[in-house]
N, C-alpha and C positions, 0 to 999 in steps of 0.2 A: 392549538395544543400539539406538542411534539409526540405524535402518536407512535411513530416508528421507534423513536428512542425509548419511550416509556414501555412499549411492548417488548422491546429487546431487553431492557433492564428487568422487566417482570419475568421474562422467560429464562434469563441467564442467572439471575441472582437468587431465585427461589424464595424461601421463607424469610430471608433477611430483610426484605422490603417491609414486612410487618414491624420488625424492630425499628427500622428507620422511621416509619410513619409515627410509631408510638413516641420515639425520642423527639421527633419534630413537633408533635402536638404538645408534649410536656414543655419543651423549650419555648415555643410560641405562646403558650398559655402563661408561662411564668413571666415572659417579657411583657405581655399585655397586663398581667397582674401588677407589674412594676408601675405602669401608668396609673392604674386605679389607686394603688397605695400612695403614690406621690400626690395625686389629686386630693385624697383624703387627708394626708399629712399636711398639705398646703392649707386646706380648710381649717384644720385644727390649729395650725400655727397662726392663722389670721385671727383666730379667737383667743390667742394667747396661751394655748395649752399644747403641750407636747405629749406624744403617745409612744411609750417604749414598745408596746405591742406592735404598733405599725412598723417601728424600726426592725424588730425581730422578724416580722413577716417579710419586710423588704429584703433582709439578708437571706432568708430562705428562698424567696423568689429569685433573687440574683444568683444564688448558688445553683438552683435548678436550671435557670437559663444558661449559665456558663457551662455546667457539666453536660446538660442535654445537648447543646449545640456542638460542643467539642466532641461528644460521643457520636453525634450524627455525622459530622464531617469525617471523623476517622473511619466510621463504618462505611460511609459512602465511598471514600477513597479505596478502601479494601475491596468493596463490591465491584466498583467500576473497573479498577485495574485488574482484578481477578477475571472479570468478564472479558476484558480486552485480551488478556493473556490466553484465555481459552479460544477466543475467535482467531487470534494470530496463529495459534497452534493448529486449529482446524483448517485455516486457509493454507498454511504451509504444507500440511499433509494432503490437502485436497489438490494443491498444485503438483506435489510430488507424484501423486497417483493419477493425475489427469491425463486425458488423451493428448498427445503431443500436438497434433494438428489443431484440436479444439482450443488448446491453450494459446497456440500461436495466433489464433484469430482474436484473442483478447489483446487489446492495446497494452504494451508494456507500461506506458504512462498511467493507465487506469489501475493496473495491478499495484504499482508502487504507490499511487495516490491513496488507494483504499487501505493498503497494509500499513503505510507509514503516515501519510497526512490525515486521513480520516480518523484513524485511531488516536492521533495526537489531538485533533479537534475535540473528540469525545472526552479524552482524558482531561484536557484543559477546561472543559465545560462542566465537569462534575461538581466542582466547588460552587460554580455559579448556579447550577441547577438546584443544589441544596439551599443556597442563599435565597434563590427566587421562591422556592417552595416555603421556606421559613418566612420570608417577607409576605407572601400571599396569605399564609395563615395568620400572621400578625395583623395585617390590614383587615382581614375578615373579622377577627376577634375584636379589634379596636372599633370596627364598624358596629358590631353588636353593642359595645359599650356606649358609643355615641348615640345609637338608637334608643338606649334607655335614658339618655340625658335629654334628648329632644328629637322626636321623629321628624318634624318639619325641617329642622336644621340638617338632620341626617340626609334627607332626600336632596336638599339643595347642594350640600357638600359633595355627595356622591355624584350628582349630575355634573357638577363643575369638574371634579377629578376625572370622570369618564371622558368628558369633552377634551380636557387638556391632554389626557393620555393618548386619545385618538389623533390629535393634532401632532403630538410629539412623535408617535410611531409613523405617521405619514411622512413627516420631515426626515425621520430616520431612514425610511425607504429611499427617499431622494438622495440622502447621504450615501447609502449603500450603492446606488447606481453610479454616483460620481466616483466612489472608491473603485468599483469594478472597471469603469472607464479609465481611471488613472492606472490601474494595474495593467490593463491592456496596452496602454501607451508606453508604460515603462518597459514591458516585454518587447514591444516593437522597437523602442529606442535601443535597448540592449542588443537586440538581434542585429540591427544595423551597425552598432558599434563593433559587434563581433565580426561582421563582414569587413569593416574597415581594418580591424587589427589582423585578422587571419588572411585577408586578401590584400595586404599592404603592397606586396610586389606588383600585383596587377593594378592597384590604384595608382602607384607611382608611374606605371608605364602609360597611363592614359589620363590626360588632363580632363577630358570630357567625363570619363567615369568618376574621377575624383570630385569634380564640381557637382555632378548629379547626385552622388552619394551624400556629399556635404549638404546639398540643398534639402534632401529628404531628411537628414538628421536635424537640420535647422527647423524644418516644418514640424516634425514630430516633437521636437523639443519645445517649440512655441505652444503647440496644442497641449502638451503635458503641463507646461507652466500655467496656462489658463485653467485647466481642469483642477490643478492643485490649489490655485487661488480660490476657485469656486467651491471646492470641497471644504477648504478651511472656513470660507465665508458662511456656508450652510451650517457647518459644525458650530461655529461661534453664535450664529443666529439661533440655533436650536438650544444651546446652553443658556443664552440670554432669555429666550422665551420661557424655559423651564423656571428660571429664577424669578422672572417677572410674574409668571403665573402663580408661583407660590406666594409672592408678596400680595398679589391681587386676592388670592383666597383668604389670606389673613385679614386683609382689609374688609372683605365681605363679612367675615365672622365678627369683626370688631365694630364696623360701621353700619352694615346693611341689615344683618339678621336681627339685632336688637330693635330696629325700627319696624321690621316686618312681622316678628313673632312676639306676641304678648308674653311678658314674664321671662323672656330669654336672657336678659342681662345678667342675672346671677349665675346662669349656666355657661356664659361666654368663656370664662377662664378654663373650664373643663374642656370645652370643644376646642379652644385655642391650643391647649397643651396636647390634646389628642392629635390634632393636625400636625403640630410640630413633631410629635412623637413618631408619626407614620411617614413623615416626609422622606426620611432615609430609606425605609423599606420600600416605599413607592418608587423612588428613584432606582433602587436596585432591581425591582421587579420590571419596570419599564425598560431599563437599560439592558436587562438580561434577555429580553425577547429576541432580538436579532441573533445573539450568540447561540441561544438555545435552538433557534431555527436552523442555524448552520450545523449544529451538532445533530439535529434530527435528520438533515439531509445526508450528513456523513454516515449516520446509522443506516439509513435507507441504502446508501451506496454499498456499505459493507454487507448488508443482507442480500442485496442483488448479486454482488460478486460471489458470495458463498453459494447462492442458488445456481449461478451460471457455471461455476467450477464443479460443484457437487461435492459431497462428502465421500471419502474413501470407504469401501466396504469393510475394511479392517482398520479402524482408527488407531489401534495399538500395534506397535511393531512386533513382528513375529520372527521366526528363524529365517536366516538368509537362504533362499532357494538354491539348490544345487544346479549347475549347468546341465543342459541336455547332453546325454552321451552321444558322441559321434566318432565312429571309427572308420566309416566308409566315405560318405559324401552328404552334402546338402543338395537337395534337388528341388527345382522349381518346375511345377507342372501346370501350364496354362496360367501362371501367376499374373494377376492384374491389380492395378491400384490406380485410383484417380483422386486428385485433390478435390475437396468439397467446393461446390459452387454451382452456377447455372450450367445446365446440360449444354455440351458443345463448346463451352468457353473455358474449360479447365484442362490442365495438363494431366496426362496419365501415362502409365507404362503398361505394356503387355498386349496380348498374352505372351508370356515368356516361358520357354522350356529350356532348362539349363541344369547341368549337373556340375557341382563344384567338389572335386575329390578332396578328401582329407589330406592335410600335410603338403599341399601344393601352393605355389605362388600363382595367383590368378590376377591378371591386370585387366581392368575395365577401361576402355578407351572410347573416345567420341567427343564431339564438340560440346561447348557449354550449352546446357539445356537438353542434352541428349537423354538424360534420365539415369545416369550412373549413380549419383548420390541417392536418388529416390529409390532405386532398386536395392542399394546396399542398406538403406534404412528400413526397407520392408523386410529384407532378409534378417536383419538384426532384431526385428520385432518392435521397432520404434513406430512404424506405420502398420496399421491393420490391413492385411491383404483383403482386397475387395472380392476377388474371384480366383479360382484355381487353388492349388495346394503348394505348401512348403513342407518338404519332408526332411527329417534328420535320420540318416541310416534307414531310409525307406518308410519311416513312421511319421505321420502328421503330428504337429504340435498339439498336445491335448488341450481341451478348452481352458483348463486352469493352469496351463504351462507357459503362458506368455512371458512371465517374469523369469522362468527357468531358461527360456529362449534368449532373453536379453542378457542373462548372467553368463551366457556362453561366449559373448563377444566383448572384446576391448576395442575401442574405436577412437580415432582422431579425425573428426570431420572438418571440413574447411571452415565451418562456423563454430569451432570448438570453443569451450570456455575453460580457462585455466584457474582451478581452485587454489586458494591460498594454502590449504592443508591437504594431506593425503587421507581424505575422509574414507573410512571403511577399509583401509589398506594397512595391514600389519607388516612393517618392515623395520629392520634395525638400522642403526646409523651407518654401519659398514656397507650394507646393501645399497642404501640411498647414495652414499658417496661414490660407490663403484659405478652406479648408473650415471651419475652426474659427470664422472670422469670419462665414461664412454661417450657421452654426448658433448664432451669438451666444454663443460659449463662451470667447473669448479672455480674459475676465476671471475665468474659473473654472479653467482649466488650460492647460498648454502641453505641448509634445512635444520630447523630446531623444533622444539615443542610448539612454538608459535606459528610454524609453517615455513614456507619459502621466504627467504630474506627480502626478496623483491619480485615484483611482476612487471616492473618497468623495463621491459626488454623489447627487442625488435620482434617482428612477427616470426621470423625464422627461429630465433632463440626461444620464443614461447612455445613453438611447435616442438623444439627439442626437449623442453621441460615436460610437455605433454607426452612425449615418447618415453621419458623416464618414468612417468606415472603408469603408462601402459605396460612397461616392462615389469614394474613392481607388482602390478595387478595380476599379471601372469594368466590371462585368459587363453583358452585353446584356439580361438579364432580371433584374428586381428584385422581391423579395417583401417586402411590409411587412405584418406580422401585428399588427393593433391598435396600430400605431406611435403614433398620435395620442392614445391613451387617457389617458396621463399628462401631456399637454401642456396649457399654459394656453390659454384661448380664442384669444389673439392668435397663438400659434405653431401652434395647430391650424389656424386659417384659413390661415396661411402655407403649411403643409404641403399642404393640398388645393388652394388657389387659385394658389399660385406655384411651389412646388417640383415637384409632380407634372407640371404643364404644361411646366415647363422641361426636366425629364427626358424627357418625351415628345418634345419638340422635338429632343432629341439622338438620337432613334431608339430609346430604351429601351422595352421591354415591361414594364408595371408591373402586378403582381398584388397587390391591396390587400384584406386582410381588415379589415372595419370594421363598426361599429355607427352611424356618424355619417350618418344618413339625410339630413340637411340638405345634405350635399355630394355626394349621388348624381349630381347634375347635372354634376359634373366628370368622370364616367366615360363611356367609350365604350360600356361594357357592364356591366350589373349581373347577377351570378349569385347566385341565392338558393338556400340549402340548408336542409334540415330533416332531422334524424335520419339523417344520412349519405346522403340522397338529394338529387338535383338537382330543385328544385321549378320554377324558371323562369329564363329569361334574357331580359333586356330591353336593346335597343340604345338609344342616346341619343335618337333620335327618338321611340321608344316611351315613354321616361321623360318627355320633355317633354309628351307628350300625356296 
């Protein structure tokens, strides 16, 4: 039974499930009634008499079946899609409010799979789930009818159908195993093909590399061919078994049961029509089991992801918090932070004592892995400080003020993401165009209601677009993490010699992580870090000397 999927549906859809069950029962009962009516009409016809009342009853039963099932499918679609929309919304808000480091520990592939693929699996299975439930009710009700016709025949037929279903499901599991093996080999083959295409220059430079890669491609291709052939063979054998089993069941009803059960012969046509009637629903029910199992696993994955991420304390959006006031300085007092992990095996920074005056250019220097970016993210409130204090104008960040702390900063980190639109930023076309001109980007892209015209740019150009966004956002403190690393010499000089002084003149506090020692003279203070520790701080006068 798909317990997780059913419990999820029960929890998310509320009282609607009662209406669904009622509609399913009406439709299944009407469908089974059609069988009874047809059998009675057939008996009447054999006696040479027609019955208009049976015809009228048939029309009513048919109408109830069609209307009930159509209503059920429509209601199920609305319920499932509404449920998935709520789950997507909760997951998105959960991700938006989640701790940055905790979220980074979640595999990106898992997030995308749960939000995209798992919801698609559940969405696509809702029709099959309704059909399976309807089929199960039909089979059960038809079974009751067969029981009234002949209980010995009922026991024999049920035993045969149960045995056949078990064999079919066992072979279906084998088919799923081959399908999974096939998918793995296809992924491996595509990965090696990707190596061939992207690494073509290296392949051409080495005959040994080329032949070794081609040999692996040939080996995987042969394995894939064999698995595909075996998969198709098992599928065909399973289909042939189902059809042969059905014919065998009919033969038992026609040839065997009359010989085993006294007085059964007159009832054989009713049992025969009943088996013919439920063959389609049985096939639907048995075929649906693997798909519903996948949907159940997808539901479990969604529930687990939501539990891992957690729900935000305030699920509904509120007013945008105001930035923390800062007129004097940001101060770190014994600030420490360590990445989560086993003790002694994780990187951390601190203790750090540092004062960053308002309205100055502060450059953070040090080798890769020295802790510059980690410190800047802790100051910006993206990482929660483990020990020590972070003060704004001598006051610690209040317990409920972390988002106000974040709203104080505009940042372009080295791992920045460039959004298609200016989300949350109100700017007119003239201001956007002016900033694009400042960054010399007007010949590369434009901006409209749909967002930036392209993001297919070099890394340096994408960083300039990110700078446009930061300028339009107009935060009091700006963080630039190796921003100039991918710029050409001319634009690098422009960044240090013109842009930073201009922003400083506007009262901005500028925290710049850099390796460009030739421009240290543009800083009011240079902070040097090594292995997560603060090594030295130098003011402009000390730099000049």
